[in-house]
N, C-alpha and C positions, 0 to 999 in steps of 0.2 A: 321707229323714226321719231326724232324729237325736234320738232320745228317750233321754237319758242316764239310766243307772240310779243314778248317785250320788245320795245322799239330798238334802242341801241344797247340796252343793258347787257344782253347775252354776249356781246362781242367785245366787251372791255375787260376780259378776264385774263389774268396772268396764269400762266400755267403753274404742279409739284406734289412728295409723299412721306415716309414712316420713321419712327424713332424707337430706341430700345433702352431699357434700363437694367441695372444689375442690383441684386439684393444687397443689403447692408445690415450688419448685425449691430452697428453702433446705434446708440440712442439718439433720437431727434427731439426737438422741442415739441413737434407734433407727433401724434401716435396714429399709425395706420388703423389701429383698432377703433379709433374714434370716427372713422369715415362711415357715413350712413349710406350704404349702397341700397339702391332701389331699382325697380323696373324702369327702364329708360322711357318707355311709352307703351300705350295699349297694344301696339302692333308688334312689339318685340317680346316674344314669349320665352326665348331660350334662357335657361337658368345660368348659362355661361356669360351672358351679357348683363351688366349692371352699370348704373350711372350714379354720379354723385355731384356735389357742388363744393366749391371752395370760395370763401370771401377773400378778395385781394384789393389792394388800393387802386383806385382809378388812375392815380398818378404815382408810380413807384418812386419818383423823385421827391415826394412829399409824404412823410410818415403820417401826417394828419389828414391826408386825402380821404375823400368819401370812398366807401367800400362798394365794390360791384361783385356780382356772382359770376363765376366761371364754371361751366358744366363740362364734366369729363366722363369718359366711359372706360370700362375695363372688360375685355374678353378674356376669360380664364382659359388656360390651356385645356386640351381635350381630356387629359388625365388629371387635371386640377393639381398638378405638382407644385407645391409651394416654393420649391427651389428653382423653378424655371426662370429664365431671364425675362425681362419686360421690354417690350418694344413700344416706344411712343410713335404714333402714326400721325403724320400731317399730309393730307392729300392735296395741298396747294390751294389755289384760288387767287386771292383770298376772298372770303365771303360765304363759302359753302360750309355746311356742317360736316366737320371731320368725323363726328359720331355717325351720321347717316352713311357716309362713305365707308367708314371703318367697319360697320356692321357686316359689310359684304365680305370681309376677310374671315368670317367665322368658320367656313369650311375649307380654308386654305391651309397650306403647310405652315404658314407663318403663325396662325392662331392655334394650330395643333401643337406647336413646339414652343411658342413664346406667349407670355401674357401681353395682350395688346392694350395700349392706352391711347385714346384719341381725345383731343381737347378742342371743343368748339371755340371759334375765334371770339375774343372779347367784343362785346357790343352786338353779338349775333341777334339777340332778341330786343335790344334796346335802341339800336340805330334806326331811326325813321327819317325819311325825307319825303318831300312832296314831288313825286315822280312826274306830275303834270308840268313841273318846271324844267324837267330834263329835256334838252333839245331832242326833237324827233329824229334828227339825223345829224351825223357828224362828218359831213362832207360839204365843204364850202367852195362854190365856184367863183364867187366875187368877194370883194372886201366887205361889202355890206352884209353878205351872208355870214362872213367870218365874225363881224362885230355882233350880229344878231345872236349867233350861237354862243359867243363868249358872254354876252349879257344874260342870256337864259341860264347859262351855267352858273353865273354868280347868284341868280335867283334860286337856283337849285341848292347850292351849298348853304346859302342863308336859311333856307327852309330846313335844312338838316340841323342847324344850330337851334332854330326855333322849336323843332319837334323833339330833339334828342338831348340838347344841353351840352355841357362841357365835355362829355365823354368823347365827342368828336375829335378833341385835341389829343386823345390818348389811345388811339387804336393802331399805332405804328408798331413795327416789328420788334423794337427794343422792349416795349411794354409787354408784348406777347411772350418774349423770351423770359422775362421775369415771372410771368404767369406759369410757364413750364417749370421753372425752378421751384416755385411755391408748391406745385403738385409733386415734384420730386421729393421735397422735404416731407410732405404729409404721407407719402408712400414709404418713407424710410429707405430711400434709395441713395446709395453713395454717389452713383454716377448715372447719367442718362446716356443710353445708346440710341442714337437718333437716326431714323430713316425718313427723310423728307423728299417730296416730289415737287418739282416745278417751283412755285413760290415757297414751298416747304424747304427747299435748299437754302433759300435766303434766311428763313427762320432758323434752320439748323446751324448755318455758318455764323449767324449773329449770336446764337446761344453759345457756341463754342468760343466766340470772341469775348463775350461778357462773363462767362463762367468757365474759364479754362480748367479749373480743378474739378468741375462737376460733369464734364462731358466724357463719355466712355468711347464706344465705337460709333463713328460718324459715317453715315451712309447718305449720300446726296444724289438723287436721281433726277435727271433732266434739269440742268442747271439754269436758273433764272439769273441773268446778269444785271445787277443793279448798279454796276460801277462804270458805265460808259454813257457817252452823250447820245442824244436821239439820232444824230446823223449816222453813227456807227450801228445803232440798233436797227435802223431802217435798212441799211446796206446788208447787214447779216441776215435779217429776217426775209427780205425780198428775194435774195439769192436762194435761201432754203425753201421758200414757198415755190419758186420756179422749179427747183429740183423735185419737190414733192408732187407737184402737178404733173410733171413729165413722167414720174414713176407711176402715178395713177393711170394716165393715158396708156402707157405701155402695158400695165397690168390688165386693163380692161380689154385691150385689143387681143391679148393672148390668153385670157383666162375664161373658161366657160362659167365660172362663178359670177362673172360680171353680166348683169341683166342687159347691158348694151353691147354685148360682144358682137352682135350681128350688124351693128350700125356701120354702114359703108364709110362714113366720114365722121368719126367721133368728135374731132375738134370742132367741126362746123356745127354739129348737133348741140354741143355745149355752148358755143357762142350764141346760137339762136335761142337756146333755153334761157340763158342768162340775160337776154335783152328785153324780156317782157315782164309785166306784172301778172299776178295770179290771184285767184280766189281758191282757198283750200277749205276743206270740210272743217266746220266749227271755228274757223278763223275769219277775221275780217280780211280785207284786201291786203295782200302781201306785195310790197313793191320790189322791183327788180334788185335794188340795192340790198334789201333784206335777204332776198333769195341768194344773192351772190355771197353775202356774209355766211349764210347757212352752208352753202356748198363748200366754201373755203374751209369752214370749221370741220366738216365731215372729211374733207381730203386730208387736212393736216393732222387730224386725230385718227387717221387710218381706219375709218369706218366705211371702207370702200364698197363692200358688198351691199350694205344698207343704202348707201348713197346711190348706187347704180339702180337699185329697185325703186328708190324714190324718184329718180329722174325719169324712169320708164313709166311709173304709175303714180305720179304726184297727185292725181285727182282723189286718191283714196287716203291721203295723209290726214291724220287727226292730231290734235294738239295734245302735248304732254307737258304740264307745267312743272318745272324743277323747283326744289327747295333751296333757293339761294337768296341770301340777302345781298342784292346787287348794290345797295348803298355802300356796304362795307367794301365791296369790290372796287367801286369807283373811288371812294374816299381814300382807301389804302394806296391804290395806285397813284392817285394824285399827290398824296402826302409823302409818298416814298421817293418819287422821282426827283433826281437832282434839279436844283433850281437853275433854269437857263431861260434866256429871252426867247419868246416864241411869237414872232410877228406874222402878219399875213404873208409877207414876202418869204419868210423862212418856211411857212406852211406850204406854199406853192413850190418852193425849191425841193422840199422833202418829197412831195407828191411826184414831181418830175423825176427825181432820182429813182423813186420806187417804181414808177410806171415804165421807165426805161429798162429796168431789170425784169419786171413782171407786169406786163400791160393789162392782163385780165383782172387781177386782184390787187394791183398796186395801190389803189386808193383806200384799201380796207385794212391796212396794217394797224394793229392796236396801238403801236407806238406813236403813229401820227395822230390818231383820234384822241388818245390820252393827252398828247401835247396840246391839241386844240381845246379840249374840254377844260383843262386845268390852267390854260395860259394866263388868265387874269386873276386866279386865286392868290391870295396873299399868304396862305399858309402851306405852300408847297416847299419841297426841298428840305425836309427835316434831316435827311442824310445827304451829306455832300458826296461828290464823286470821290471814292477812295477804295483802296484794297482792304480786304478783311485783315485784321491784325490777330491772326490765330496763332496759338502756341506752336512754335516750330517743331515741337516733339509730338504734336497731335497727328495721329494717323487718320486717314479718311479713305473711304471707297467711293469714288466718283463714277456715276453711271450716266450713260447717254446713248441714244440711238445714233447711228451714223447719219441718219436723215430724219431730223425732227424740226419741223417748221415752227413749232411753238418755242422750243428752247434749243437752238442749233448747237451742234457739237463744239463750235468755236467758243461758246460760253463755258463749256466744261473744261476745255483746254486752258482758258483764261483763269478759271478757278484753280486748276491743278498747279499752275505756276505760283499760286499764292500759298500752297500747302506743301512744304518740302517732302513730307512723308505721305502725301496723297498718292493714290494709284487710280488710273483711269481705265475703266472697262467699258467697252461699247458693244452694242448689239447691231448686227448687220441689217436686221429687218427695220423698216421705217416705223415711225409712230412716237407718241409722247408717253413717257413712263415705261420703264423696262424691267422693274424689279421682280415682276411675277413670271418672267420668261425663264424657261428651264435652266439654261446655261448660266444666266445671270443669278438666278436664285441659288444655284449650287455654290457660286462664289460668295454670295452674301452669307449663307449658312456657314461656310468654311471660315469666314471672318468672324462671325458672331460666336461660333462654337469653339473654334480652334485658334483664333487670333492670327489667321493666315490670310494675307492679302495676295491677290493675283499679281503677276508681272505687269508693269506699266504698259498701257496701250494694248491690253489683251482684247481680242475681238471674239465675241460670241457669234457663231454663224448658224443660229437656229433657222430652220426652214419655217415658212409661214404656217404650215400645218402643225408645227410643234409648239407654237405660241399658245400659252394657256389663256383662253378667252373667258374662263369662268369668272374672273374678276374684271368687270367692265371698267374701262378707263374713260367712261363718259362723265368726266368730272367737270368742275366748274368752268 
């Protein structure tokens, strides 16, 4: 059980995953033999896993820009076949280490058959902010509270500039796409085959838009929709959270794997549980709003067995701190969202809409909190609301769960309408991220190895017990 003690940080995360590359015999300005591969860290002993760095411009639009270092990892195939394809892996976020998540693939079918490349987000070790300036909560009941939170938020972003410098202005997705292309060149790859999950779908689609001649097979899992206004985001997300909550309740009532299976009135039990503050082992006081955030995340990330055990035995829960640069998470979310007016009146209207759909968790939608947090920032909206301008001849395999409260299926359908040669494959089982599920994985491999896409709107009907749990989706 992973109950993070950070105040609001844990719950501002956008959801996403992987990419693939094809070898090229043409010469490049950079030579792959010049890469200095080294052990990633003291805890990673496998000889198949190695890391390196590349120097890239802080601002790709300015050739004289200061250089920054980007760390990337390679997992060699099990048989170390030099002719194997290469998969670039992005596990979403943003803000978490793609390398740390990517290491978990080493025993998977993906790493056995493809070279895996994972690239840490730019600024991962450089971005620093004074988290004491971050508002302790992102729910405002009055206009005074609204103004206080937005004032604190401005103090927070100003501290980021003071402690990190100009790199704050250059951590957006377009800059990250250029980083990927620089690594493609140094690896002497003609094209990138990209599998990205959640936020990674935005990165992959952006790369395909910027570098149409350098993208190979494009796999986008659990689509993050960057192209709609907050009102629509809230409507879509609240409806999906309601569906996911009902699925959890029904599962718990009918499954012996649920630790609360014997509760005579499960809904009342949860309502009572979520109405109180708690003290947990090794943690300071946890307020009910934080508990509610945590329970929501466990429900929508399909960690139902663990959640039921936590709810039954919460007194034994210990803290487990994750390796996430939450500053990047917050900054990228705020810098990427389309610029739109966000007043106290609009904030209340969004909360009302959300609560009317899902009264238990309606106040906790990340879309509402990000809108509040970033409402007074002057540097939001680097990307206007628009559709991706992807080459109409570009194929893509778009993946999504039928029930995903982080990235609802409607997002995937919206993206499909922007890629004429795209094909949508969905998984019947709920949860965020589906690429590792047996039926989905078979279709991915058929695309990567044989260039065969499934029929549009193919449904994979894996049973819960058939879902491969070896690769945990406890991502950012």
